C-alpha positions as CSV (number, residue, x, y, z in Angstrom):
1,X,53.8,1.1,-23.9
2,X,50.4,2.8,-23.8
3,X,49.7,1.8,-27.4
4,X,50.7,-1.8,-26.6
5,X,48.4,-1.8,-23.5
6,X,45.4,-0.5,-25.4
7,X,45.9,-2.7,-28.4
8,X,44.5,-5.9,-27.0
9,X,41.3,-4.1,-25.9
10,X,40.8,-2.6,-29.3
11,X,41.4,-6.1,-30.8
12,X,38.8,-7.6,-28.5
13,X,36.3,-4.9,-29.3
14,X,36.9,-5.5,-33.1
15,X,36.3,-9.2,-32.5
16,X,33.1,-8.6,-30.7
17,X,31.8,-6.3,-33.4
18,X,32.7,-8.9,-36.1
19,X,30.9,-11.6,-34.1
20,X,27.8,-9.4,-33.9
21,X,27.9,-8.8,-37.6
22,X,28.3,-12.5,-38.4
23,X,25.4,-13.3,-36.2
24,X,23.2,-10.7,-38.0
25,X,24.2,-12.1,-41.4
26,X,23.5,-15.7,-40.4
27,X,20.7,-15.8,-37.9
28,X,20.5,-19.5,-38.1
29,X,23.7,-19.8,-36.1
30,X,21.9,-18.2,-33.1
31,X,18.8,-20.3,-33.1
32,X,18.4,-22.9,-35.9
33,X,15.1,-24.2,-34.3
34,X,12.1,-22.0,-35.1
35,X,10.0,-23.9,-32.7
36,X,12.4,-23.3,-29.8
37,X,12.5,-19.7,-30.7
38,X,8.7,-19.4,-30.6
39,X,8.6,-21.1,-27.2
40,X,11.1,-18.7,-25.8
41,X,9.1,-15.7,-27.0
42,X,5.9,-17.3,-25.6
43,X,7.5,-17.7,-22.3
44,X,8.0,-14.0,-21.8
45,X,5.4,-12.3,-19.6
46,X,2.6,-10.4,-21.3
47,X,1.1,-7.6,-19.1
48,X,-1.4,-6.2,-21.6
49,X,-4.5,-8.0,-20.1
50,X,-3.4,-6.9,-16.5
51,X,-3.2,-3.3,-17.6
52,X,-6.6,-3.4,-19.4
53,X,-8.2,-5.0,-16.3
54,X,-6.6,-2.9,-13.6
55,X,-5.7,0.3,-15.3
56,X,-9.2,2.0,-15.2
57,X,-9.2,1.7,-11.4
58,X,-5.9,3.5,-10.9
59,X,-6.3,7.2,-10.3
60,X,-4.1,10.3,-10.4
61,X,-4.2,12.3,-7.2
62,X,-3.2,16.0,-7.0
63,X,-3.2,18.1,-3.9
64,X,-3.3,21.8,-3.3
65,X,-2.7,24.1,-0.4
66,X,-3.8,27.6,0.5
67,X,-1.1,30.3,0.7
68,X,-1.2,34.1,0.8
69,X,-1.7,35.6,-2.5
70,X,1.5,36.2,-4.5
71,X,3.5,33.8,-2.3
72,X,3.3,30.7,-4.5
73,X,5.6,31.8,-7.3
74,X,8.0,33.9,-5.2
75,X,10.8,31.4,-5.8
76,X,9.6,30.0,-9.1
77,X,8.8,26.6,-7.6
78,X,5.2,25.7,-8.4
79,X,5.8,22.5,-10.2
80,X,3.8,19.5,-8.8
81,X,6.6,17.0,-9.2
82,X,9.1,19.2,-7.4
83,X,6.6,19.6,-4.5
84,X,6.2,15.8,-4.4
85,X,10.0,15.3,-4.5
86,X,10.6,17.6,-1.6
87,X,7.8,16.3,0.6
88,X,8.6,12.6,-0.1
89,X,12.4,12.6,0.0
90,X,13.1,15.5,2.4
91,X,9.9,15.2,4.5
92,X,8.8,18.8,3.8
93,X,7.2,20.8,1.0
94,X,9.4,22.7,-1.4
95,X,10.6,25.9,0.4
96,X,8.5,28.9,-0.2
97,X,9.9,32.2,1.1
98,X,7.6,34.6,2.9
99,X,6.9,37.7,0.8
100,X,8.0,41.0,2.3
101,X,5.3,43.0,3.9
102,X,5.0,46.5,2.4
103,X,4.5,49.2,5.1
104,X,1.0,50.5,5.4
105,X,0.7,54.3,4.7
106,X,-0.4,56.4,7.6
107,X,-4.1,56.9,7.8
108,X,-4.9,53.8,5.7
109,X,-6.1,50.5,7.2
110,X,-4.1,47.4,6.5
111,X,-6.1,45.1,4.2
112,X,-5.8,41.4,5.1
113,X,-4.0,39.4,2.4
114,X,-6.2,36.9,0.5
115,X,-5.4,33.3,0.2
116,X,-5.0,31.4,-3.1
117,X,-5.0,27.7,-3.9
118,X,-1.7,26.5,-5.3
119,X,-0.4,23.0,-6.4
120,X,1.2,21.0,-3.6
121,X,2.0,17.5,-5.0
122,X,1.0,14.6,-7.1
123,X,0.5,10.9,-6.4
124,X,-1.4,7.8,-7.3
125,X,-4.1,5.7,-5.8
126,X,-6.6,3.0,-6.7
127,X,-10.3,2.4,-6.2
128,X,-11.1,-0.4,-3.8
129,X,-15.0,-0.2,-4.0
130,X,-17.5,0.8,-6.7
131,X,-18.9,3.5,-4.4
132,X,-15.7,5.5,-4.5
133,X,-13.4,4.5,-1.7
134,X,-9.7,5.0,-2.7
135,X,-6.5,3.7,-1.1
136,X,-3.3,5.7,-1.3
137,X,-0.3,6.8,0.8
138,X,-0.7,9.0,3.8
139,X,2.3,11.1,2.7
140,X,0.5,11.9,-0.6
141,X,-2.3,13.8,1.1
142,X,-0.4,15.0,4.2
143,X,-0.8,18.8,4.7
144,X,-3.2,19.2,1.7
145,X,-6.0,21.8,1.7
146,X,-7.8,20.0,-1.1
147,X,-7.4,16.7,-2.8
148,X,-8.5,16.0,-6.4
149,X,-8.8,12.6,-8.1
150,X,-8.7,12.1,-11.8
151,X,-9.8,8.8,-13.5
152,X,-8.5,7.4,-16.7
153,X,-11.7,8.5,-18.5
154,X,-10.7,12.1,-17.6
155,X,-13.4,12.6,-15.0
156,X,-12.2,14.6,-12.0
157,X,-13.6,14.6,-8.4
158,X,-12.9,16.5,-5.3
159,X,-12.0,13.8,-2.7
160,X,-12.6,13.7,1.1
161,X,-9.8,12.3,3.3
162,X,-11.6,9.7,5.4
163,X,-8.4,9.0,7.5
164,X,-4.7,8.7,7.3
165,X,-2.2,6.7,9.3
166,X,1.4,8.0,9.2
167,X,2.9,4.9,10.9
168,X,1.9,2.6,8.0
169,X,1.7,5.4,5.4
170,X,-1.9,4.4,4.5
171,X,-4.7,6.8,3.7
172,X,-8.4,6.4,2.6
173,X,-10.1,8.9,0.3
174,X,-13.8,9.0,-0.8
175,X,-15.2,10.4,-4.0
176,X,-18.9,10.7,-4.9
177,X,-19.6,8.0,-7.5
178,X,-21.2,4.7,-8.3
179,X,-20.4,1.7,-10.4
180,X,-16.8,2.8,-10.5
181,X,-14.1,0.5,-11.7
182,X,-12.2,-1.2,-8.9
183,X,-9.2,-3.4,-8.4
184,X,-9.1,-7.0,-7.2
185,X,-7.5,-7.3,-3.8
186,X,-5.0,-10.2,-3.6
187,X,-3.3,-12.0,-0.7
188,X,0.2,-10.6,0.0
189,X,0.9,-13.6,2.3
190,X,1.1,-15.9,-0.7
191,X,3.7,-13.8,-2.7
192,X,7.0,-15.3,-3.6
193,X,10.4,-13.7,-4.3
194,X,11.1,-13.9,-8.0
195,X,7.5,-13.6,-9.3
196,X,6.6,-10.9,-11.9
197,X,4.7,-7.8,-10.8
198,X,3.7,-4.5,-12.4
199,X,3.2,-1.0,-11.0
200,X,0.7,1.4,-12.4
201,X,0.8,5.1,-11.3
202,X,1.5,8.7,-12.2
203,X,5.3,9.2,-12.0
204,X,6.0,12.9,-12.6
205,X,2.3,13.3,-13.3
206,X,2.4,10.9,-16.3
207,X,-1.0,9.2,-15.9
208,X,-1.3,5.4,-16.0
209,X,2.3,4.7,-16.5
210,X,3.1,0.9,-16.4
211,X,6.4,-0.5,-15.1
212,X,7.3,-4.1,-14.5
213,X,9.8,-6.1,-12.5
214,X,10.0,-8.9,-10.0
215,X,9.6,-9.3,-6.2
216,X,13.1,-9.0,-4.8
217,X,12.2,-9.9,-1.1
218,X,9.0,-10.6,0.7
219,X,9.5,-8.8,4.0
220,X,12.0,-6.1,4.5
221,X,12.0,-4.6,8.0
222,X,12.1,-0.9,7.3
223,X,9.7,0.3,10.0
224,X,8.2,-0.6,13.3
225,X,4.8,-1.8,12.1
226,X,5.2,-3.0,8.5
227,X,7.5,-5.5,6.8
228,X,7.6,-4.1,3.2
229,X,7.7,-5.9,-0.1
230,X,10.9,-5.1,-2.0
231,X,10.8,-5.0,-5.8
232,X,12.9,-3.9,-8.7
233,X,9.9,-2.2,-10.4
234,X,10.7,1.3,-11.5
235,X,9.0,3.7,-9.0
236,X,9.5,7.4,-9.0
237,X,7.9,10.5,-7.4
238,X,4.2,10.4,-8.3
239,X,4.0,6.6,-8.1
240,X,3.3,6.8,-4.4
241,X,0.0,5.2,-3.5
242,X,-0.3,3.2,-6.7
243,X,-0.9,-0.5,-6.8
244,X,1.6,-3.3,-7.1
245,X,-0.2,-6.0,-9.2
246,X,0.7,-9.7,-9.6
247,X,0.2,-11.8,-12.8
248,X,-3.3,-12.8,-11.7
249,X,-4.4,-9.1,-11.8
250,X,-4.6,-8.9,-8.0
251,X,-3.2,-6.0,-6.0
252,X,-0.7,-7.4,-3.5
253,X,0.9,-4.1,-2.4
254,X,0.8,-0.3,-2.3
255,X,3.9,1.4,-3.7
256,X,5.3,3.6,-1.0
257,X,9.1,4.1,-0.9
258,X,12.3,3.9,-2.9
259,X,15.9,3.5,-1.9
260,X,17.7,6.4,-3.6
261,X,20.8,8.6,-3.3
262,X,19.6,11.0,-6.0
263,X,15.9,11.2,-5.3
264,X,15.1,9.1,-8.3
265,X,14.7,5.4,-8.9
266,X,17.9,3.3,-8.4
267,X,16.6,-0.2,-8.8
268,X,15.0,-0.8,-5.4
269,X,11.5,0.1,-4.4
270,X,9.2,-0.9,-1.6
271,X,5.5,-1.6,-1.3
272,X,3.1,-1.9,1.7
273,X,1.7,-5.5,1.8
274,X,-2.0,-5.3,0.8
275,X,-3.1,-7.5,3.8
276,X,-1.6,-5.0,6.2
277,X,-2.9,-2.0,4.3
278,X,-6.5,-3.4,4.2
279,X,-6.5,-3.9,8.0
280,X,-5.6,-0.2,8.3
281,X,-8.3,0.7,5.7
282,X,-11.0,-1.1,7.8
283,X,-10.1,1.0,10.9
284,X,-9.9,4.2,9.0
285,X,-13.3,3.7,7.4
286,X,-14.9,2.8,10.7
287,X,-13.2,5.2,13.1
288,X,-11.1,7.6,11.1
289,X,-8.0,6.5,12.9
290,X,-6.0,3.4,13.8
291,X,-5.9,2.2,17.4
292,X,-2.9,0.1,18.5
293,X,-1.9,-1.8,21.6
294,X,1.0,-0.6,23.7
295,X,3.3,-2.3,26.3
296,X,5.8,0.5,27.0
297,X,9.1,-1.1,26.3
298,X,12.2,-0.4,24.1
299,X,13.6,-3.5,22.5
300,X,16.3,-4.8,20.2
301,X,17.2,-8.1,18.5
302,X,19.0,-10.6,20.6
303,X,22.7,-10.7,19.7
304,X,24.2,-14.2,19.4
305,X,26.7,-13.7,22.2
306,X,23.9,-12.4,24.5
307,X,21.7,-15.5,23.7
308,X,24.6,-17.7,24.6
309,X,25.3,-15.9,27.8
310,X,21.6,-16.0,28.9
311,X,21.3,-19.7,28.0
312,X,18.8,-19.2,25.2
313,X,18.5,-22.0,22.7
314,X,18.9,-19.5,19.8
315,X,19.2,-15.8,19.2
316,X,15.5,-15.1,18.9
317,X,13.0,-12.7,20.6
318,X,12.9,-9.1,21.7
319,X,15.6,-8.0,24.3
320,X,14.2,-5.4,26.6
321,X,16.5,-2.4,27.0
322,X,14.0,0.0,28.7
323,X,10.7,-0.2,30.5
324,X,8.8,3.0,30.5
325,X,7.8,4.4,33.9
326,X,4.1,3.8,34.6
327,X,3.6,1.7,31.5
328,X,1.6,-1.6,31.3
329,X,4.9,-3.5,31.1
330,X,6.2,-1.9,34.3
331,X,3.0,-2.5,36.1
332,X,3.0,-6.2,35.1
333,X,6.6,-6.7,36.2
334,X,8.5,-6.8,32.9
335,X,12.2,-6.1,33.6
336,X,15.2,-4.7,31.7
337,X,17.1,-7.7,30.4
338,X,14.0,-9.8,29.8
339,X,13.7,-11.5,26.4
340,X,10.1,-11.5,25.2
341,X,9.7,-14.8,23.3
342,X,5.9,-15.0,22.8
343,X,2.8,-12.9,23.0
344,X,-0.4,-14.8,23.4
345,X,1.3,-17.9,22.0
346,X,2.7,-16.1,18.9
347,X,6.4,-16.4,18.6
348,X,8.4,-13.2,18.5
349,X,11.2,-13.9,16.0
350,X,12.7,-10.4,16.0
351,X,12.3,-7.2,17.9
352,X,10.2,-5.6,15.2
353,X,7.6,-8.4,15.6
354,X,6.8,-7.3,19.1
355,X,5.3,-3.9,18.0
356,X,3.3,-5.6,15.2
357,X,1.9,-8.4,17.4
358,X,1.0,-6.1,20.3
359,X,-0.3,-3.4,18.0
360,X,-3.0,-5.8,16.8
361,X,-4.3,-6.3,20.4
362,X,-7.2,-4.2,21.4
363,X,-6.4,-1.7,24.2
364,X,-7.8,-2.9,27.5
365,X,-7.3,-6.5,26.4
366,X,-5.1,-9.0,28.2
367,X,-1.8,-10.3,26.8
368,X,0.1,-13.3,28.0
369,X,3.8,-12.5,27.5
370,X,6.4,-15.2,27.8
371,X,9.8,-13.9,28.9
372,X,13.2,-15.5,29.3
373,X,14.7,-14.3,32.6
374,X,17.8,-15.6,34.4
375,X,17.9,-18.9,32.6
376,X,14.2,-19.8,32.5
377,X,10.9,-18.9,30.9
378,X,7.9,-17.4,32.7
379,X,4.5,-16.0,31.7
380,X,3.4,-12.5,32.6
381,X,-0.1,-11.2,32.1
382,X,-0.2,-7.6,30.9
383,X,-3.2,-5.3,30.4
384,X,-2.5,-3.6,27.0
385,X,-2.9,0.1,26.8
386,X,-3.5,2.4,23.7
387,X,-0.4,3.5,21.9
388,X,0.3,7.3,21.9
389,X,3.2,9.6,21.2
390,X,6.5,8.5,22.6
391,X,7.9,10.5,25.4
392,X,11.4,11.9,25.3
393,X,13.6,10.0,27.8
394,X,15.1,12.1,30.6
395,X,18.8,12.2,31.0
396,X,20.3,10.8,34.1
397,X,22.9,12.5,36.3
398,X,26.1,10.7,37.1
399,X,28.2,11.3,40.3
400,X,31.5,9.9,41.3
401,X,31.9,7.1,43.9
402,X,34.7,5.0,45.3
403,X,36.2,2.7,42.7
404,X,36.7,-1.1,42.7
405,X,39.0,-2.5,40.0
406,X,38.7,-5.9,38.2
407,X,40.5,-7.8,35.4
408,X,38.0,-6.8,32.7
409,X,39.3,-3.2,32.7
410,X,36.4,-1.8,34.8
411,X,36.6,0.5,37.8
412,X,33.2,0.7,39.5
413,X,31.6,2.4,42.5
414,X,28.4,2.4,44.5
415,X,25.4,4.3,43.3
416,X,24.3,7.4,45.3
417,X,20.6,7.8,46.1
418,X,20.4,10.6,43.5
419,X,21.8,8.3,40.9
420,X,19.4,5.5,41.7
421,X,16.5,8.0,41.6
422,X,17.6,9.7,38.3
423,X,18.4,6.4,36.6
424,X,15.2,4.6,37.9
425,X,17.2,1.7,39.4
426,X,17.2,0.3,43.0
427,X,20.6,-1.3,42.8
428,X,23.8,-1.7,40.8
429,X,27.2,0.0,40.3
430,X,28.4,3.0,38.3
431,X,31.4,2.7,36.0
432,X,34.2,5.1,37.0
433,X,36.6,4.1,34.3
434,X,36.5,1.6,31.3
435,X,39.7,0.3,29.8
436,X,40.9,-2.7,27.8
437,X,38.1,-5.2,27.2
438,X,35.5,-3.0,28.7
439,X,36.4,-0.1,26.5
440,X,36.5,-2.3,23.4
441,X,33.0,-3.6,24.3
442,X,31.7,0.0,24.2
443,X,31.4,0.6,27.9
444,X,32.2,4.0,29.3
445,X,32.3,6.0,32.5
446,X,28.9,6.8,33.8
447,X,27.2,3.6,32.6
448,X,25.4,1.6,35.3
449,X,25.8,-2.2,35.6
450,X,22.9,-4.0,37.2
451,X,23.6,-7.6,36.3
452,X,26.6,-10.0,35.7
453,X,25.5,-13.0,33.6
454,X,22.3,-14.0,35.4
455,X,23.1,-12.5,38.8
456,X,21.7,-9.1,39.9
457,X,24.3,-6.7,41.5
458,X,23.4,-4.6,44.5
459,X,26.6,-2.7,45.1
460,X,30.4,-2.5,44.4
461,X,31.2,-5.2,47.0
462,X,28.9,-7.7,45.5
463,X,30.1,-6.8,42.0
464,X,33.7,-7.6,43.0
465,X,32.6,-10.9,44.7
466,X,30.7,-12.1,41.6
467,X,33.4,-11.0,39.2
468,X,35.9,-13.0,41.3
469,X,34.0,-16.2,40.4
470,X,33.6,-15.8,36.7
471,X,35.7,-17.7,34.2
472,X,38.3,-15.1,33.0
473,X,38.9,-17.2,29.9
474,X,35.5,-16.4,28.6
475,X,33.5,-13.2,27.9
476,X,31.4,-12.0,30.8
477,X,27.8,-10.8,30.1
478,X,27.0,-7.4,31.7
479,X,23.6,-5.7,31.8
480,X,24.6,-2.0,31.4
481,X,22.4,1.0,31.5
482,X,23.2,4.3,29.8
483,X,20.6,7.1,30.2
484,X,17.2,5.4,29.9
485,X,18.4,2.4,27.8
486,X,19.8,-0.9,29.0
487,X,21.5,-3.5,27.0
488,X,23.6,-6.6,27.4
489,X,27.3,-6.2,26.7
490,X,29.8,-9.1,26.3
491,X,33.1,-8.1,27.7
492,X,36.4,-10.0,27.2
493,X,39.2,-9.9,29.7
494,X,41.7,-7.2,29.0
495,X,44.5,-9.7,28.4
496,X,42.5,-11.2,25.4
């Protein structure tokens, strides 16, 4: 049986080989029209002029760090590519064990250990002005003691880090030079999925390596501040910071990340849009840092069922789950459960748009925020503050109360004064038990419910009264708070 099973496959394979041989012997059967064949060849992209034009402005970047003498080779890892691999894909440099301290003989003073400069990592960058300003990734120069830049003509410079912004992964370097080759900056807003692009960089320290592909998607949401360009251009450790170039020879992105399960290229790479990168460059050159606006809210995309329950025309905007105590949003009256639809007239399509739009507002400036609340839209004026490090939310303490049961599988009770204080709410009920529909929706004991559909809830008595009036054939929309985060939850009756 096994022989019979394999035979058809072997026969097919033989047929394929025969067909290939026949095609080789008689090429006219493949394309009998030389003119068509020439046109097909002419239609293939030619990247040679792009490389000749942009290549000289692409630089190799190597970084070093200072360690105690004798420490660098303690584990045999002093390879620049390995350092880059560990830092980029694990977030830390390659592990270097601390050398054992030899005991100091009695009567002899301990001599301080000397430091030595050892390789830390490699990356890429490109010159954006003839006087030596260079754009690269922040992670390429992070933690470096010294940064060295090598041009294609083999000249090497010690570079100064003008500034780096970790949130966008953009850094600006400066080398002493004049009349240096520079790239042409393009417009990333005009890119299209499917167009050809090339990357030039130093993967694994191989200078001026050229790879090509197409733009796979224009705006992938992989971070709070930047929608990244997705490509299928081969990008590996060492390519970080190099340019992504279109067929007009313009830089439209900065190669920054890859999707990988192995640490190497797997067909998906990401680049920072050059428009966004250059805005960061301008601030780094002028101030050495990036200043962003801040509202003080936590937000998510609006789920479809939540949009329907709130009466929104469509699932669009940023749904507020938490308002930070003392933040500009709290002072202006933004509430948990609000859906921010616009900021200064700019539509907020998704939750990530909110950070980007507000981030571009100068701290101290006024922002008119349009929110959807309880079935209608209203404008709120907020004085934007400067963004800083996020605070770790405090955990709330839950206490038991008298239960009140309903058909959605919920047992709730009144909130104690301590619960209100710890949870930063003035009214609502605490869930004592969640079964059936409530449990399936993800609710659990200890969650606090502050709203049913568009009605705020003061206590367990009001909760029961409002629940008695809802349509038990449809899901009910509850605004539930867990810890410091609130979200809308659509709960179906237990019988459904």
